[in-house]
TIVO-2410 file (N, C-alpha, C; in nm, 3 decimals):
# residues 171
REC num residu      c1      c2      c3 atome chaine
REC   1      X   8.868   7.392  16.262     N      A
REC   1      X   8.902   7.488  16.233    CA      A
REC   1      X   9.044   7.526  16.245     C      A
REC   2      X   9.114   7.552  16.053     N      A
REC   2      X   9.295   7.559  16.042    CA      A
REC   2      X   9.317   7.720  16.076     C      A
REC   3      X   9.401   7.747  16.123     N      A
REC   3      X   9.491   7.891  16.132    CA      A
REC   3      X   9.611   7.842  16.054     C      A
REC   4      X   9.637   7.983  15.914     N      A
REC   4      X   9.760   8.028  15.867    CA      A
REC   4      X   9.860   8.082  15.970     C      A
REC   5      X   9.964   8.078  15.962     N      A
REC   5      X  10.039   8.167  15.967    CA      A
REC   5      X  10.158   8.254  15.873     C      A
REC   6      X  10.151   8.342  15.844     N      A
REC   6      X  10.235   8.418  15.757    CA      A
REC   6      X  10.327   8.470  15.826     C      A
REC   7      X  10.499   8.454  15.833     N      A
REC   7      X  10.575   8.517  15.908    CA      A
REC   7      X  10.624   8.629  15.890     C      A
REC   8      X  10.576   8.681  15.721     N      A
REC   8      X  10.621   8.832  15.668    CA      A
REC   8      X  10.509   8.907  15.726     C      A
REC   9      X  10.402   8.875  15.713     N      A
REC   9      X  10.285   8.962  15.744    CA      A
REC   9      X  10.275   9.015  15.927     C      A
REC  10      X  10.399   8.940  15.997     N      A
REC  10      X  10.380   9.004  16.140    CA      A
REC  10      X  10.421   9.157  16.164     C      A
REC  11      X  10.380   9.207  16.275     N      A
REC  11      X  10.439   9.337  16.259    CA      A
REC  11      X  10.533   9.384  16.344     C      A
REC  12      X  10.581   9.280  16.428     N      A
REC  12      X  10.716   9.241  16.491    CA      A
REC  12      X  10.870   9.239  16.367     C      A
REC  13      X  10.803   9.164  16.288     N      A
REC  13      X  10.941   9.160  16.246    CA      A
REC  13      X  10.978   9.304  16.126     C      A
REC  14      X  11.113   9.370  16.133     N      A
REC  14      X  11.160   9.466  16.098    CA      A
REC  14      X  11.187   9.459  15.952     C      A
REC  15      X  11.112   9.523  15.866     N      A
REC  15      X  11.140   9.520  15.704    CA      A
REC  15      X  11.259   9.619  15.673     C      A
REC  16      X  11.331   9.503  15.582     N      A
REC  16      X  11.450   9.605  15.523    CA      A
REC  16      X  11.422   9.608  15.356     C      A
REC  17      X  11.461   9.710  15.344     N      A
REC  17      X  11.504   9.728  15.174    CA      A
REC  17      X  11.570   9.644  15.103     C      A
REC  18      X  11.485   9.635  14.951     N      A
REC  18      X  11.595   9.554  14.883    CA      A
REC  18      X  11.684   9.619  14.840     C      A
REC  19      X  11.775   9.644  14.753     N      A
REC  19      X  11.814   9.740  14.643    CA      A
REC  19      X  11.718   9.681  14.522     C      A
REC  20      X  11.670   9.741  14.462     N      A
REC  20      X  11.647   9.749  14.346    CA      A
REC  20      X  11.793   9.695  14.206     C      A
REC  21      X  11.701   9.632  14.167     N      A
REC  21      X  11.790   9.544  14.028    CA      A
REC  21      X  11.761   9.656  13.859     C      A
REC  22      X  11.832   9.707  13.832     N      A
REC  22      X  11.756   9.734  13.701    CA      A
REC  22      X  11.832   9.641  13.629     C      A
REC  23      X  11.683   9.665  13.497     N      A
REC  23      X  11.619   9.578  13.392    CA      A
REC  23      X  11.647   9.677  13.293     C      A
REC  24      X  11.741   9.616  13.261     N      A
REC  24      X  11.744   9.644  13.067    CA      A
REC  24      X  11.591   9.657  13.021     C      A
REC  25      X  11.541   9.717  12.948     N      A
REC  25      X  11.420   9.679  12.841    CA      A
REC  25      X  11.385   9.804  12.710     C      A
REC  26      X  11.355   9.725  12.650     N      A
REC  26      X  11.324   9.783  12.501    CA      A
REC  26      X  11.238   9.874  12.522     C      A
REC  27      X  11.217  10.018  12.568     N      A
REC  27      X  11.155  10.140  12.621    CA      A
REC  27      X  11.020  10.181  12.478     C      A
REC  28      X  11.133  10.126  12.367     N      A
REC  28      X  10.995  10.158  12.278    CA      A
REC  28      X  10.939  10.087  12.233     C      A
REC  29      X  10.938   9.937  12.263     N      A
REC  29      X  10.809   9.857  12.213    CA      A
REC  29      X  10.832   9.884  12.053     C      A
REC  30      X  10.936   9.907  11.977     N      A
REC  30      X  10.849   9.959  11.801    CA      A
REC  30      X  11.031   9.890  11.744     C      A
REC  31      X  11.006   9.811  11.638     N      A
REC  31      X  11.142   9.713  11.586    CA      A
REC  31      X  11.246   9.837  11.538     C      A
REC  32      X  11.371   9.757  11.519     N      A
REC  32      X  11.481   9.856  11.476    CA      A
REC  32      X  11.438   9.958  11.393     C      A
REC  33      X  11.478  10.082  11.366     N      A
REC  33      X  11.446  10.195  11.297    CA      A
REC  33      X  11.371  10.284  11.312     C      A
REC  34      X  11.190  10.192  11.324     N      A
REC  34      X  11.097  10.303  11.368    CA      A
REC  34      X  11.133  10.384  11.469     C      A
REC  35      X  11.005  10.475  11.461     N      A
REC  35      X  10.980  10.597  11.535    CA      A
REC  35      X  10.920  10.569  11.621     C      A
REC  36      X  10.963  10.632  11.784     N      A
REC  36      X  10.907  10.541  11.872    CA      A
REC  36      X  10.805  10.637  11.957     C      A
REC  37      X  10.707  10.564  11.983     N      A
REC  37      X  10.575  10.659  12.081    CA      A
REC  37      X  10.646  10.685  12.206     C      A
REC  38      X  10.739  10.603  12.246     N      A
REC  38      X  10.783  10.612  12.424    CA      A
REC  38      X  10.910  10.732  12.431     C      A
REC  39      X  10.915  10.769  12.521     N      A
REC  39      X  11.034  10.868  12.602    CA      A
REC  39      X  11.178  10.743  12.547     C      A
REC  40      X  11.329  10.815  12.486     N      A
REC  40      X  11.425  10.750  12.476    CA      A
REC  40      X  11.491  10.828  12.576     C      A
REC  41      X  11.534  10.698  12.687     N      A
REC  41      X  11.698  10.830  12.789    CA      A
REC  41      X  11.813  10.790  12.757     C      A
REC  42      X  11.896  10.913  12.738     N      A
REC  42      X  12.035  10.937  12.775    CA      A
REC  42      X  12.103  10.977  12.924     C      A
REC  43      X  12.228  10.940  12.924     N      A
REC  43      X  12.248  11.051  13.063    CA      A
REC  43      X  12.330  11.106  12.998     C      A
REC  44      X  12.410  11.194  13.114     N      A
REC  44      X  12.430  11.326  13.058    CA      A
REC  44      X  12.561  11.408  13.144     C      A
REC  45      X  12.613  11.419  13.171     N      A
REC  45      X  12.749  11.506  13.264    CA      A
REC  45      X  12.651  11.635  13.322     C      A
REC  46      X  12.643  11.659  13.414     N      A
REC  46      X  12.610  11.808  13.464    CA      A
REC  46      X  12.710  11.901  13.419     C      A
REC  47      X  12.784  11.857  13.443     N      A
REC  47      X  12.900  12.002  13.486    CA      A
REC  47      X  12.920  11.993  13.303     C      A
REC  48      X  12.949  11.939  13.184     N      A
REC  48      X  13.012  11.956  13.087    CA      A
REC  48      X  12.861  11.961  12.945     C      A
REC  49      X  12.772  11.900  13.029     N      A
REC  49      X  12.615  11.856  12.953    CA      A
REC  49      X  12.654  11.775  12.817     C      A
REC  50      X  12.793  11.673  12.825     N      A
REC  50      X  12.816  11.554  12.744    CA      A
REC  50      X  12.732  11.438  12.760     C      A
REC  51      X  12.670  11.401  12.650     N      A
REC  51      X  12.589  11.246  12.686    CA      A
REC  51      X  12.680  11.144  12.719     C      A
REC  52      X  12.669  11.054  12.821     N      A
REC  52      X  12.772  10.991  12.840    CA      A
REC  52      X  12.702  10.850  12.814     C      A
REC  53      X  12.603  10.870  12.792     N      A
REC  53      X  12.565  10.733  12.809    CA      A
REC  53      X  12.427  10.766  12.695     C      A
REC  54      X  12.380  10.632  12.627     N      A
REC  54      X  12.214  10.654  12.582    CA      A
REC  54      X  12.170  10.542  12.580     C      A
REC  55      X  12.034  10.570  12.546     N      A
REC  55      X  11.979  10.419  12.456    CA      A
REC  55      X  12.005  10.419  12.304     C      A
REC  56      X  12.034  10.295  12.251     N      A
REC  56      X  12.034  10.285  12.109    CA      A
REC  56      X  11.904  10.373  12.055     C      A
REC  57      X  11.778  10.398  12.093     N      A
REC  57      X  11.675  10.464  12.081    CA      A
REC  57      X  11.718  10.630  12.073     C      A
REC  58      X  11.752  10.661  12.115     N      A
REC  58      X  11.780  10.785  12.139    CA      A
REC  58      X  11.889  10.841  12.079     C      A
REC  59      X  11.968  10.765  12.084     N      A
REC  59      X  12.078  10.819  11.928    CA      A
REC  59      X  12.005  10.785  11.806     C      A
REC  60      X  11.943  10.687  11.790     N      A
REC  60      X  11.938  10.673  11.624    CA      A
REC  60      X  11.830  10.801  11.623     C      A
REC  61      X  11.759  10.882  11.672     N      A
REC  61      X  11.667  10.994  11.639    CA      A
REC  61      X  11.782  11.083  11.558     C      A
REC  62      X  11.873  11.061  11.614     N      A
REC  62      X  12.010  11.194  11.574    CA      A
REC  62      X  12.063  11.162  11.460     C      A
REC  63      X  12.067  10.974  11.388     N      A
REC  63      X  12.115  10.933  11.300    CA      A
REC  63      X  12.301  10.873  11.342     C      A
REC  64      X  12.333  10.874  11.491     N      A
REC  64      X  12.353  10.837  11.544    CA      A
REC  64      X  12.343  10.651  11.636     C      A
REC  65      X  12.481  10.620  11.627     N      A
REC  65      X  12.472  10.464  11.695    CA      A
REC  65      X  12.482  10.512  11.832     C      A
REC  66      X  12.480  10.435  11.939     N      A
REC  66      X  12.486  10.468  12.081    CA      A
REC  66      X  12.630  10.487  12.151     C      A
REC  67      X  12.703  10.455  12.060     N      A
REC  67      X  12.876  10.483  12.057    CA      A
REC  67      X  12.888  10.616  12.056     C      A
REC  68      X  12.827  10.637  11.865     N      A
REC  68      X  12.865  10.752  11.861    CA      A
REC  68      X  12.848  10.905  11.898     C      A
REC  69      X  12.698  10.881  11.998     N      A
REC  69      X  12.654  10.983  12.056    CA      A
REC  69      X  12.726  11.076  12.227     C      A
REC  70      X  12.803  10.932  12.227     N      A
REC  70      X  12.867  10.957  12.400    CA      A
REC  70      X  12.968  11.060  12.334     C      A
REC  71      X  12.984  11.180  12.412     N      A
REC  71      X  13.093  11.242  12.412    CA      A
REC  71      X  13.040  11.400  12.323     C      A
REC  72      X  12.922  11.428  12.282     N      A
REC  72      X  12.809  11.494  12.151    CA      A
REC  72      X  12.771  11.603  12.321     C      A
REC  73      X  12.752  11.723  12.307     N      A
REC  73      X  12.706  11.803  12.393    CA      A
REC  73      X  12.571  11.828  12.356     C      A
REC  74      X  12.485  11.794  12.441     N      A
REC  74      X  12.297  11.762  12.401    CA      A
REC  74      X  12.277  11.893  12.361     C      A
REC  75      X  12.352  12.031  12.404     N      A
REC  75      X  12.302  12.145  12.323    CA      A
REC  75      X  12.321  12.155  12.212     C      A
REC  76      X  12.438  12.087  12.113     N      A
REC  76      X  12.469  12.082  11.945    CA      A
REC  76      X  12.340  11.937  11.907     C      A
REC  77      X  12.232  11.919  11.968     N      A
REC  77      X  12.172  11.814  11.897    CA      A
REC  77      X  12.010  11.890  11.913     C      A
REC  78      X  11.995  11.970  12.033     N      A
REC  78      X  11.881  12.015  12.082    CA      A
REC  78      X  11.879  12.105  12.084     C      A
REC  79      X  11.756  12.207  12.036     N      A
REC  79      X  11.734  12.372  12.024    CA      A
REC  79      X  11.613  12.365  12.090     C      A
REC  80      X  11.623  12.493  12.123     N      A
REC  80      X  11.483  12.562  12.199    CA      A
REC  80      X  11.449  12.672  12.127     C      A
REC  81      X  11.305  12.729  12.128     N      A
REC  81      X  11.253  12.777  12.045    CA      A
REC  81      X  11.328  12.942  12.131     C      A
REC  82      X  11.307  12.951  12.192     N      A
REC  82      X  11.341  13.091  12.279    CA      A
REC  82      X  11.533  13.043  12.310     C      A
REC  83      X  11.613  13.134  12.249     N      A
REC  83      X  11.757  13.119  12.233    CA      A
REC  83      X  11.756  13.131  12.397     C      A
REC  84      X  11.894  13.028  12.424     N      A
REC  84      X  11.935  12.996  12.565    CA      A
REC  84      X  11.858  12.946  12.691     C      A
REC  85      X  11.728  12.890  12.661     N      A
REC  85      X  11.653  12.898  12.737    CA      A
REC  85      X  11.666  12.697  12.831     C      A
REC  86      X  11.685  12.662  12.666     N      A
REC  86      X  11.684  12.548  12.678    CA      A
REC  86      X  11.850  12.547  12.816     C      A
REC  87      X  11.946  12.604  12.767     N      A
REC  87      X  12.134  12.612  12.815    CA      A
REC  87      X  12.067  12.682  12.962     C      A
REC  88      X  11.973  12.782  12.954     N      A
REC  88      X  11.922  12.798  13.124    CA      A
REC  88      X  11.856  12.709  13.188     C      A
REC  89      X  11.778  12.675  13.152     N      A
REC  89      X  11.686  12.521  13.201    CA      A
REC  89      X  11.817  12.413  13.301     C      A
REC  90      X  11.872  12.379  13.182     N      A
REC  90      X  11.988  12.261  13.253    CA      A
REC  90      X  12.096  12.342  13.380     C      A
REC  91      X  12.128  12.458  13.338     N      A
REC  91      X  12.195  12.547  13.457    CA      A
REC  91      X  12.160  12.502  13.582     C      A
REC  92      X  11.995  12.501  13.577     N      A
REC  92      X  11.944  12.568  13.688    CA      A
REC  92      X  11.928  12.390  13.771     C      A
REC  93      X  11.954  12.297  13.660     N      A
REC  93      X  11.931  12.152  13.726    CA      A
REC  93      X  12.030  12.097  13.754     C      A
REC  94      X  12.161  12.132  13.684     N      A
REC  94      X  12.293  12.093  13.736    CA      A
REC  94      X  12.286  12.153  13.837     C      A
REC  95      X  12.266  12.292  13.875     N      A
REC  95      X  12.318  12.351  14.024    CA      A
REC  95      X  12.246  12.312  14.167     C      A
REC  96      X  12.144  12.214  14.128     N      A
REC  96      X  12.040  12.224  14.229    CA      A
REC  96      X  11.928  12.358  14.242     C      A
REC  97      X  11.901  12.440  14.182     N      A
REC  97      X  11.823  12.475  14.186    CA      A
REC  97      X  11.649  12.452  14.114     C      A
REC  98      X  11.681  12.334  14.036     N      A
REC  98      X  11.536  12.265  14.012    CA      A
REC  98      X  11.565  12.129  14.021     C      A
REC  99      X  11.431  12.026  14.021     N      A
REC  99      X  11.480  11.907  14.040    CA      A
REC  99      X  11.437  11.846  13.862     C      A
REC 100      X  11.426  11.869  13.851     N      A
REC 100      X  11.368  11.857  13.668    CA      A
REC 100      X  11.267  11.976  13.573     C      A
REC 101      X  11.279  11.909  13.481     N      A
REC 101      X  11.195  12.072  13.359    CA      A
REC 101      X  11.184  11.971  13.218     C      A
REC 102      X  11.077  12.050  13.191     N      A
REC 102      X  11.036  11.978  13.086    CA      A
REC 102      X  11.023  12.090  12.935     C      A
REC 103      X  11.051  12.030  12.856     N      A
REC 103      X  11.097  12.143  12.760    CA      A
REC 103      X  11.027  12.118  12.605     C      A
REC 104      X  11.016  12.248  12.540     N      A
REC 104      X  10.975  12.167  12.409    CA      A
REC 104      X  11.090  12.206  12.275     C      A
REC 105      X  11.140  12.114  12.201     N      A
REC 105      X  11.284  12.137  12.140    CA      A
REC 105      X  11.285  12.069  12.026     C      A
REC 106      X  11.388  12.100  11.944     N      A
REC 106      X  11.404  12.108  11.817    CA      A
REC 106      X  11.456  11.944  11.769     C      A
REC 107      X  11.493  11.883  11.742     N      A
REC 107      X  11.597  11.840  11.692    CA      A
REC 107      X  11.647  11.822  11.595     C      A
REC 108      X  11.755  11.746  11.508     N      A
REC 108      X  11.794  11.682  11.361    CA      A
REC 108      X  11.820  11.585  11.404     C      A
REC 109      X  11.795  11.469  11.267     N      A
REC 109      X  11.823  11.370  11.262    CA      A
REC 109      X  11.886  11.355  11.171     C      A
REC 110      X  11.958  11.199  11.121     N      A
REC 110      X  12.053  11.209  11.045    CA      A
REC 110      X  12.089  11.204  10.910     C      A
REC 111      X  11.929  11.260  10.863     N      A
REC 111      X  11.916  11.325  10.706    CA      A
REC 111      X  11.903  11.459  10.710     C      A
REC 112      X  11.936  11.546  10.801     N      A
REC 112      X  11.901  11.634  10.814    CA      A
REC 112      X  11.790  11.727  10.829     C      A
REC 113      X  11.670  11.671  10.844     N      A
REC 113      X  11.545  11.748  10.902    CA      A
REC 113      X  11.496  11.676  11.040     C      A
REC 114      X  11.452  11.815  11.039     N      A
REC 114      X  11.425  11.878  11.160    CA      A
REC 114      X  11.327  11.795  11.235     C      A
REC 115      X  11.320  11.803  11.374     N      A
REC 115      X  11.195  11.692  11.428    CA      A
REC 115      X  11.190  11.794  11.570     C      A
REC 116      X  11.035  11.773  11.600     N      A
REC 116      X  11.000  11.849  11.718    CA      A
REC 116      X  10.999  11.704  11.830     C      A
REC 117      X  11.032  11.771  11.927     N      A
REC 117      X  11.016  11.675  12.087    CA      A
REC 117      X  10.968  11.745  12.197     C      A
REC 118      X  10.954  11.676  12.245     N      A
REC 118      X  10.975  11.716  12.398    CA      A
REC 118      X  11.072  11.588  12.419     C      A
REC 119      X  11.157  11.723  12.557     N      A
REC 119      X  11.264  11.666  12.628    CA      A
REC 119      X  11.228  11.709  12.779     C      A
REC 120      X  11.262  11.583  12.851     N      A
REC 120      X  11.288  11.583  13.035    CA      A
REC 120      X  11.359  11.552  13.031     C      A
REC 121      X  11.383  11.624  13.158     N      A
REC 121      X  11.576  11.625  13.255    CA      A
REC 121      X  11.511  11.617  13.397     C      A
REC 122      X  11.585  11.507  13.459     N      A
REC 122      X  11.549  11.465  13.590    CA      A
REC 122      X  11.702  11.470  13.709     C      A
REC 123      X  11.763  11.587  13.732     N      A
REC 123      X  11.920  11.518  13.808    CA      A
REC 123      X  11.873  11.413  13.871     C      A
REC 124      X  11.935  11.332  13.856     N      A
REC 124      X  12.099  11.233  13.998    CA      A
REC 124      X  12.154  11.252  14.091     C      A
REC 125      X  12.083  11.185  14.204     N      A
REC 125      X  12.156  11.283  14.344    CA      A
REC 125      X  12.220  11.161  14.414     C      A
REC 126      X  12.297  11.205  14.475     N      A
REC 126      X  12.354  11.106  14.597    CA      A
REC 126      X  12.289  11.109  14.688     C      A
REC 127      X  12.304  11.015  14.824     N      A
REC 127      X  12.230  11.050  14.883    CA      A
REC 127      X  12.273  11.157  15.016     C      A
REC 128      X  12.384  11.210  14.952     N      A
REC 128      X  12.456  11.350  15.017    CA      A
REC 128      X  12.357  11.448  14.945     C      A
REC 129      X  12.313  11.462  14.823     N      A
REC 129      X  12.248  11.538  14.745    CA      A
REC 129      X  12.313  11.631  14.642     C      A
REC 130      X  12.489  11.575  14.594     N      A
REC 130      X  12.565  11.575  14.560    CA      A
REC 130      X  12.471  11.541  14.433     C      A
REC 131      X  12.488  11.659  14.309     N      A
REC 131      X  12.449  11.604  14.163    CA      A
REC 131      X  12.521  11.495  14.070     C      A
REC 132      X  12.505  11.429  14.058     N      A
REC 132      X  12.587  11.348  13.999    CA      A
REC 132      X  12.594  11.276  13.849     C      A
REC 133      X  12.472  11.321  13.820     N      A
REC 133      X  12.425  11.280  13.672    CA      A
REC 133      X  12.267  11.332  13.649     C      A
REC 134      X  12.258  11.376  13.501     N      A
REC 134      X  12.112  11.377  13.413    CA      A
REC 134      X  12.075  11.294  13.384     C      A
REC 135      X  11.969  11.258  13.384     N      A
REC 135      X  11.867  11.188  13.306    CA      A
REC 135      X  11.779  11.235  13.203     C      A
REC 136      X  11.803  11.208  13.055     N      A
REC 136      X  11.695  11.329  12.981    CA      A
REC 136      X  11.683  11.259  12.902     C      A
REC 137      X  11.494  11.212  12.897     N      A
REC 137      X  11.436  11.119  12.808    CA      A
REC 137      X  11.360  11.236  12.707     C      A
REC 138      X  11.401  11.175  12.613     N      A
REC 138      X  11.348  11.285  12.442    CA      A
REC 138      X  11.217  11.172  12.383     C      A
REC 139      X  11.152  11.269  12.344     N      A
REC 139      X  11.053  11.200  12.287    CA      A
REC 139      X  10.930  11.318  12.180     C      A
REC 140      X  10.938  11.234  12.043     N      A
REC 140      X  10.925  11.289  11.968    CA      A
REC 140      X  10.779  11.303  11.933     C      A
REC 141      X  10.718  11.445  11.924     N      A
REC 141      X  10.560  11.501  11.905    CA      A
REC 141      X  10.539  11.456  11.760     C      A
REC 142      X  10.410  11.450  11.793     N      A
REC 142      X  10.325  11.423  11.638    CA      A
REC 142      X  10.339  11.601  11.581     C      A
REC 143      X  10.325  11.698  11.654     N      A
REC 143      X  10.297  11.820  11.581    CA      A
REC 143      X  10.400  11.888  11.498     C      A
REC 144      X  10.411  11.920  11.390     N      A
REC 144      X  10.484  11.987  11.286    CA      A
REC 144      X  10.566  11.859  11.284     C      A
REC 145      X  10.538  11.731  11.243     N      A
REC 145      X  10.590  11.631  11.218    CA      A
REC 145      X  10.625  11.632  11.026     C      A
REC 146      X  10.761  11.571  10.959     N      A
REC 146      X  10.844  11.533  10.920    CA      A
REC 146      X  10.718  11.531  10.798     C      A
REC 147      X  10.707  11.607  10.707     N      A
REC 147      X  10.614  11.585  10.564    CA      A
REC 147      X  10.461  11.599  10.587     C      A
REC 148      X  10.400  11.689  10.718     N      A
REC 148      X  10.290  11.720  10.779    CA      A
REC 148      X  10.295  11.909  10.646     C      A
REC 149      X  10.195  11.984  10.719     N      A
REC 149      X  10.156  12.106  10.661    CA      A
REC 149      X  10.230  12.193  10.760     C      A
REC 150      X  10.315  12.289  10.674     N      A
REC 150      X  10.369  12.342  10.773    CA      A
REC 150      X  10.297  12.489  10.780     C      A
REC 151      X  10.190  12.513  10.728     N      A
REC 151      X  10.131  12.642  10.712    CA      A
REC 151      X   9.993  12.595  10.782     C      A
REC 152      X   9.916  12.665  10.885     N      A
REC 152      X   9.809  12.633  10.914    CA      A
REC 152      X   9.667  12.659  10.840     C      A
REC 153      X   9.602  12.624  10.842     N      A
REC 153      X   9.469  12.654  10.703    CA      A
REC 153      X   9.479  12.817  10.689     C      A
REC 154      X   9.405  12.887  10.798     N      A
REC 154      X   9.456  13.040  10.828    CA      A
REC 154      X   9.568  13.144  10.734     C      A
REC 155      X   9.699  13.050  10.814     N      A
REC 155      X   9.816  13.132  10.720    CA      A
REC 155      X   9.810  13.114  10.587     C      A
REC 156      X   9.773  12.967  10.509     N      A
REC 156      X   9.759  12.928  10.396    CA      A
REC 156      X   9.638  13.016  10.321     C      A
REC 157      X   9.548  13.084  10.333     N      A
REC 157      X   9.405  13.155  10.344    CA      A
REC 157      X   9.497  13.314  10.302     C      A
REC 158      X   9.594  13.379  10.425     N      A
REC 158      X   9.627  13.482  10.418    CA      A
REC 158      X   9.727  13.476  10.334     C      A
REC 159      X   9.802  13.357  10.275     N      A
REC 159      X   9.906  13.419  10.223    CA      A
REC 159      X   9.887  13.410  10.050     C      A
REC 160      X   9.764  13.324  10.024     N      A
REC 160      X   9.702  13.353   9.959    CA      A
REC 160      X   9.641  13.461   9.893     C      A
REC 161      X   9.596  13.491   9.982     N      A
REC 161      X   9.542  13.630   9.955    CA      A
REC 161      X   9.609  13.763   9.906     C      A
REC 162      X   9.717  13.710  10.026     N      A
REC 162      X   9.830  13.874   9.988    CA      A
REC 162      X   9.892  13.817   9.833     C      A
REC 163      X   9.956  13.719   9.806     N      A
REC 163      X   9.954  13.722   9.673    CA      A
REC 163      X   9.873  13.688   9.523     C      A
REC 164      X   9.722  13.753   9.563     N      A
REC 164      X   9.641  13.766   9.490    CA      A
REC 164      X   9.597  13.918   9.499     C      A
REC 165      X   9.642  13.939   9.581     N      A
REC 165      X   9.682  14.150   9.603    CA      A
REC 165      X   9.550  14.199   9.676     C      A
REC 166      X   9.488  14.144   9.751     N      A
REC 166      X   9.397  14.147   9.822    CA      A
REC 166      X   9.405  14.255   9.939     C      A
REC 167      X   9.352  14.341   9.952     N      A
REC 167      X   9.406  14.421  10.069    CA      A
REC 167      X   9.368  14.388  10.230     C      A
REC 168      X   9.448  14.468  10.301     N      A
REC 168      X   9.444  14.436  10.449    CA      A
REC 168      X   9.257  14.368  10.484     C      A
REC 169      X   9.173  14.495  10.467     N      A
REC 169      X   9.057  14.496  10.470    CA      A
REC 169      X   9.020  14.377  10.449     C      A
REC 170      X   8.992  14.365  10.280     N      A
REC 170      X   8.969  14.237  10.259    CA      A
REC 170      X   8.983  14.072  10.363     C      A
REC 171      X   9.170  14.118  10.382     N      A
REC 171      X   9.183  13.985  10.414    CA      A
REC 171      X   9.120  13.957  10.550     C      A
***
């Protein structure tokens, strides 16, 4: 009978953490110019909310290059359905009142068309707890996609009824 010894499996060995090496990879899996299904990341200053670095696909959503988007205010690129809500979410994140948030927003592409998206923002902290940056993930959503229906079927029926002169009771 043979026995095998695995030195790494010994309970007496003290394990040390190995620093993770960042790996740059294509998060989208989509060819250049294609609309991604995955989230596109950007790094944002917690004080000014200016984009400090962005993946090319993040910038491409707005019709910009990764270099052109740097220095732009994130709140100039994205809008929330509730005025001021996005600014308040980022203020809470930057001050440490929350660790992350997710919000539905609207962006504007390079051709001036609005697109719906989900934005997730996460605070990046030093071991001391100081917030040194924000990572923002943008993912386009399918609802209200460009070229899709603007009105629901019910909205269209009501509009047709109003246009043809039907009363409220008939509608």
